N, C-alpha and C positions, 0 to 999 in steps of 0.2 A: 256444539261438544259441551258438557257443565266441566269446570274444573273446582277442585276441594281447596280450601286454605291451602294444605301442605302442597298441594301439585304448583300453587300458584307461588308459593314462596319458593320450591327447588328449581322452575321456572327462569324466577326472578334471580338467583344464585347463580345458575347458569350464565343467564346475560350479564351481570356483572362481574361475573372471571372472562369472560371471554373480553369483554372491555377492556382487563389489564394483561390478557394474554401476551406479551413478546413484549412486556415495558421492561426495561433496564436504568436503575434508579442511576443518575450520573454521579463521578465518584469526584474529588480533585484530585492532582500529582503537582510532587513540587516539579518545579521548571527544570531542563536542563540545561545548565549553560556550557555551552562548544566552545568557550574558549577555556575550559578547564576541563572537560571531561576526558579521561585517559582511554586513548583508544589503542593501544600499546598490545592488551592483549585481544584485544578481538579481529573475529574475522573481516575479510575483506575481501571485498567482490570486484574483479578488474571488468570492467564493461568495454570491450573493443569493437571499433564497429570497423565497416567493410574498408572503407576508406584510408586506417591506421591509426586514427584521430582513439583515445583513454579516458573514459575515464572510474577512477578509484572510489569505492563506497567502503567507509569502514560500517558495519550491521552489528547493532545493539542489541547484544541479546540478553540485556538484562532488562531490558524497555518495553521490545514486545520481543519477547522468545517465539512464541506459534508462530509468529511475522518470519522472523529470520530464519528460521529452520526450516517454513516451506519455500522462502526463497533460497535457499541453498541447497535442496532439496533438490527441486526446479532445476538451476541452472548449475547444478551436477550431475542431472540424467538431461544435458542438454537442450533443454526445453528451450530456451530463450534464442539457439540459434537459427538464425535468418529468420526474426523477426525484426519488427521494425518501430520506431517512435510515429505510431501513427497518429498523435493529436500535438499539436507543438501552437504554444499560444505565449507569445512573446510578455512579459513582464507580466506571468503566471506559475506556467509549470508547460516542461514536457511530457508524455507520457508513451508508455510503450505495454509491449510484456503481452501481448492481444496475436496468438498463432494464425489468427482471420487478417486481421491487421482492419479489424472498422470499428473495435471496439468493443464487437460482440463477443467477442470468444475468451477461452480461459482455457484450465485444465481440467473440466468436463470436474469439480467441486469447488466446494468454498470452506472457507476458514472462519474462526470468529472475529471482529473486530474488535482489535487490542488498544481501543481508545478510548478516553473518559466518560462521551455520553453513551455507552456502552457498556459500563459499569466497570471500565478497567482501567486501571489509571496507570496515566502514559504523558508524562511532562515535556515530551521533545515539539516544538512550537514548530511551523510550517514557515520557514524562514529561509533564506537562499541556501541552496546546497544539499536541503534535507531531502530525502527519499522517503517515500510513505504509498501506500497503497489504494489502489480503485476502488470504486466498489458504485454497486446503484443505490435506489434507497433502503434497499435491506440493510441494514447496520451490519451483517454478518455474510454477507454477500461476494466479498474480496476472491480471488484466485491465484491470477501471473500476474495483472495489469496492474503496472508499478506506474508511479510519477515523480521526477525532479524538480523539487523548486526553483525557480528561475528569479524570482522575487518574493520577498516577505509574505504570507496574505495569512493574517489571523484568523483570520472568516472560518479557515479549514480545521483552527483549533480546538482540537476534543472530537471531530468528528472521523477524523481517518486515520487509518493507524500507522503514524511515520514511527519508522524503524532503523534508521540509518542517516550516514550524512557525508555530503564529499568530501572527500579527504586532496582529492590530485584530479585536476581537468574540469574546475569549474569555467575553463575558459570554453571548453566544449560545449557545455551544454549554452552559452552565451551563441556560438557559434549554432548550434541547431534553433536557436530562440527567434536568430533574426533570417532563418529560414521562409520564403515563400511559399505561403498554403492555400490552398484551395477554399470555399467557403464552408467545408468539413474541417477545418482549421487542421487540414491531413498536403505535409510537406507535399511539391509539385513533385520535387527529385525525391525518391524516399533515403529515407535514413536508417541504414540494416546495422540490424544488432550482428556480426559476425561471430561474439560467443561471448558469453559472462562464465568465466571462473573464478574460482573459489579459492583462497590461502586463508586455513583454519586458523593457522595460530594460536595450538593445542587446544579449540575449540571443537567440543564433541555433540555434533549435532542430533537432534532425535528424530523422529517421523514426526511431521506434520498431522497436529490433530483435525483433523476433518469434519465439516456438520454433516 
C-alpha cells in the first residue's frame, strides 16, 4: 500500500496525539497546616466499628470537594455498613471501603483523582491521621476504597486524593495497625465497620461527578 505525504503526515499526527492522550500536567498547591485549619464548619464522618470503637474524621470540602461528596453519598446510602479494614500495614496505613473485602471491589463507578499530579491542586499531605482515596495505576480510578495514614508517608503526596483528617480516635487507628495480618496484609481477625454516619454541619453535599 502506498502512502502520499498527506497520509503520512496525518498518521504521524495521530500517533503523536495518542502518546499524549490522558497526560495531565502536574500542579502545585499550598500546603495545608493541620494545626491551624478550621474544622468547625466541615462535615464529620463517624466510623463506628462493630466492637464499639469510634474514629471521627473531618472532611475537607474545600480541598477535595468531589471526593468528599462521593464519600458522604456512599456513607449516607449505607454503602460502608458491614465492610472491613481489609488491608493493614503498620507504620503506613489502614485501608477499607471495599464491599468485597479483597481490595478489588468498589461502587461500580470511579471519580476523578483530586491530587496535584492529576492536574488538581491539593495541598493536604499524607501525614499521620489523614484520610485519602485508594486507586489503581489509573489516576481516575478511585471509587469507595479509602485509607487512613498510620504514619507520615511523603511518597504519597501529590499522587492520591487526600480529603480529611482524624480529629478523634487516632488511638483506634493505632490499635488496628498493630493487629496480626496474613501475607496479604489482611487482619487475621476481621475489623468490621458497623457504620459510617455523617454530621453535615450545614454543608450541603452535591451528587458526586462520576467518570
